[in-house]
N, C-alpha and C positions, 0 to 999 in steps of 0.2 A: 416179504411181500412188497409189491409196488403200491404206492399211494401218492396222491396229490397232496402236498403239505402247504400249510399257510403259517408263516412266522411273523408277519406284520400286516397292517392294514394298507390297502391301496387298490389300484386297478387290478383286477384278477390276473391279467396277463403279465403283470410286473411282480406280483407278490406270491404267486402260487407256482409250484414246480413239482415235477415227478421225482420221487426219491424211493429208496429201499428202506423199509422199516421192519422190525421184528414182527413175526406173526403173533397176533393177540391170542391170549389164553382165556377161556371162559372162567368167570368167578362163580360164586354161589348164585343160583337163579338165572344164570346167563347161558346163552348158546353162542357158538361161533359159526358164522355163515360164510361160505365161499360165494362171493357176489357174482352174479351173471349179468346184471344190469342195474343201473342207478339213474334216476332222473334228476334234473336240475329244477330248483325253485328260486323264487325271488328272495327267500330267506337266505339262500346260499350267497347271493350277491351282497345282501346286507352284512352277513358275517365276514365276507372277504374284504369289503370296502370299509368296514367300521362305521356303519350307520349309527345315528345318534342313540337309538334305543339299545343297540348292541354295546355301545361304549358305556352305557350306564352300568352294565355288569362287568365289562372288561375295558377300562378306559384307555389303556396304553398299548396293549398287544392282545391278539386273539386268545381266547380262553382255550380253544381247541385247535390242534395242529391239522387235524383231518376233519373236514366237514362233509356235508352230503347226507341226506336223510332217507330218501325213498328208494328202497332196494328190493331186489328179488334174487333169490339164490337157493343154495342147498346147505343144510345143517351138516357141519363136519365134526363138531365136538359139542358136548354138553357139560355144564358145570354141576356141582352138587345141588340136589333139591329140584332139578328141572323135571317137570311132569308134562308140559304141554307139547314138547317136541322131542324127536329122537334123531340120531345120526341118520342121514339120508333123506330126511323130510325136505320137500320143496316148500319154501316159505317166502312171504313178502310182507312189507310193512314200512311204517315211518319211524325213524330213529331219533326224532328231534327231542323226545323226552327221555332218551336212553343213551345220551352221549355222542350222537351223530357218528361220524366215521365211515360214511358211505362211499366216499371217493377213494376206494382202496379195493384190493383184490379180496381181502378177508376182513371181517368185522366181528367183534363180540358185542352182544347187546342183551338186555333183559328179555326173558322169554315172552313177556307180555307185549313187547314191541313188534312182534311178528305173528302172523296168522298163516294157516296152511294155504298154499297156492293150489287151486284146482288143476288137475292134470291137463285140462283143455285150455288153460290160460298160459300164454307164452310169457317168457321173462320180460320182454320189452314192454308189453302192455301192462304186466303186473307192476313193473317199476314206475310206470307213468301214473298209476291210479292213486296211491295212498294219500298224499296231502291234497292235491288239487281236486280229485273226485270227491273226497270226504268233505272238503269245504263246500263244494257246490251242493252236495247232498244235504248237508246240515243247514246251509243258508236257505235252501228252498223249503225245508220243512221235513226232510226225512222220507222214509219209505211210503208213508201215507200220501205225502204230497206228490211223489214221483210215480205213484201207481196210476194206471189208467182210470179215469173217472174219479180220481182222488180229490184232495182239497184244492189243487191247482186247476182243476177242470173249469174252463171258461174264464179263467182269470187272465189278467194282462200283466206280463212280467217284463221288466226292463233289465238288461244285463249291460253294464258299463265296463269297458275293458274286456270285451268278449273274445278277443283273439288269442288269449293265453290258455293255460291248462284249465284253470277254474272256469273260465268263460265258456270254452268249448264243451266241457262236461255239463255245465249248467243249462246251456241251450238244449242239449239232448234230453236231459232229465225233465226239464220243464215241458218240453214238447210231448214227452212220453206221458206226462200227467195231464195233457190236454190244454195247456196254456197257450195264449197268444204271446209270442216272444218277439220283443224288439231288441236287437243287438247293436250296441254302439262300440265302435273300434276306430281309433284315430289313424291306424295304419290302413289306408284304403286298399292296399293290395290283399288284405285278408278278408275283405267283405264278401267276395264270391264264395269262399269256402264256408263262411258262416251261414250264408243262404243255403248252401248245399246241405248243411247240418240240419236245416229245418227252420231257421229263424224266419219269421213272417215278414219282418221289416229289418233292414240293415242300414246303418248310417255312420258317417265319420264324426258325428257330433250330436249331442242332445238338442232337440229342437225346443227353442224357447217360445213362449206365447200361449195363446188360448188353446191351441190344438193339443198341447201336451199338459196343460194344467189339470191336476187331479186325475191323470189318465191311467195310472198304474196301481195295481193291487200289491205288487212286490217290486222293489228296486234292489238289485244286487250290484253294488259298486265294488269291483274287484281291485281297482287301483286308487281309490280315493279321489276321483276326479271332481266330484260334486261337493259343494259346501252343504251342511245339513239343512239350511234354510231352503236351498234350491231343491234338494231331495224331497223335503216336506211339501213343496209346491207341486211336485210331480205325483205324489201319492193320492190315491182316492181315499175317501173317508173309510177309516178302519184299516188302511193299508199299512204295510211294514217295509222298512228298508234295512238291509244288512250290509255293513261295510266289512270288507275282508282285508284290504291293504290301504296304503296311503302314507303320506309324510307324517312325521311326528305331530306337526301342527294340525293336520287334518284329523288324526286319531284323537288328539286332545279336544278338538271341536266336537267330534261325534260323542265322546264320553260326556262332555259338558252338556250337550243338547239332550242326551238320554237321561242324565241325572236331573236336569231341570224339569223335563217332562214328568219324571217319576215323582218329584217333589210336588208339582202342581196337582198331579193326580191324587196324591195322598192327602192333600189339604181339603179338597172338596170335589170328589169325583162327579157329583151331579152337575157342577157348573163348568165342566170342561168344554172348551170350544171344540169345534169339529176337528181342527188340526191337531188337537191333543189326543185324538183317537188314532193318530198316525204315529207309529213307533219307529224311531231311528236308533239303531244300535250297532255296536261293534261285535262281530261274530267271535265267539270263544269256541273254537272248534275242538272236538275231542278226538285225538289221534286213534286210528285203527279200529274204532268201535264198529263202524259200519262196513268194513271192508268185505266181509263175506257176502253181504247183499249186493254190494257194488260189483264184486267179482262175478257174481252169478249173472248180472246183466251183461257184463263184458263177454262172458263165455257164450251167451246166446246171440251176441251181436247187437243187442239193444243199446249198448253204450260203446262208443268207439273212441279210441285214443288217437288223436292226431300226433304222430311221432315225427319229430325233427331228428333225423339221424337214421341209424345209430352212429355214434361217434366213438373213437377209441379213448381210453382213459387219459392219455396225454393231452387230449383236446379239451379237457375240463376248463382250463382258464379261458381259452378262446370262446368256448360256448357260453360261459358265464358272461363274457363281455357282449356277446350277441344278445343274450337274454336281457341284459341291462339296457341295451340299445333298442329293445322292442322288435328285434329282427327274427323272433321265433314265433311260428304259428303252432299253438298247442304246446306240447311238451318236448323239450330237448332231452334225449336219452343217450346214455353212455353204455356201450356193450363191452364186457370184459371177456376175452377169449380164454 
């Protein structure tokens, strides 16, 4: 099979290349899938470049030669003990907890890393959904929050880093739930598209000052642009902030702020200041859990994937470089013929 392989850390265009590898064989509890489409995520950039958190697990060279996690395709073989899927089934899902391997024509993965793909859902859209849409869904509060007249109805939501996959899905889901959405995206050329998605306000930066103080019930920071203290100032009483990405330093700051607030809450809940009723936390997303509900919205057209591409498999390194540079609106998707 053809695959994009990674043997050392560095800029994707320098360290990744197309190669021929043996076809994988499914083990116990695994299925083998012929991939029709795979999308790119910022995690792929981190794995290729050797970001700090990646090097904690594999300090000198990549742990996996073939990365890529969000796939859609058809089951071509099943291993012993498989009960969820059969040969010929259309499936999609996120493989980050199942060994990665998505930048290839064929992959073997645990059967629970994949869910059935509805017949009306095309492969390109299915590949765009797993990680980004799941993160947006869980950060906003799940099915109840995204439902019309649900818990987001009438609330004010701020999405920072709104022009990527998570952000474009979050805008749509929050609007479906009846929220007033402010979208912040530093790439100004993306702002018109975010307004077209339904964002009530779009901006290239978070506005400081009295107008934004305690203005939002939910802040979703996709890129870790805001320090926790700034986020806390933006939250209304009882508000919540969820961080999805960011530098190791920002992640550490968020974890420290969250732990500190929990300690103070446990000491004397009755004496908490108003700001301690505001929760700032790092999202711990659960892969694949919500994909059936998310896919149903995509089938009906209530959730749209902004697809950059499709691009051929050999373009993975170049498209990762574009993603790293912030030059992708929505999701960059690779199509395998």
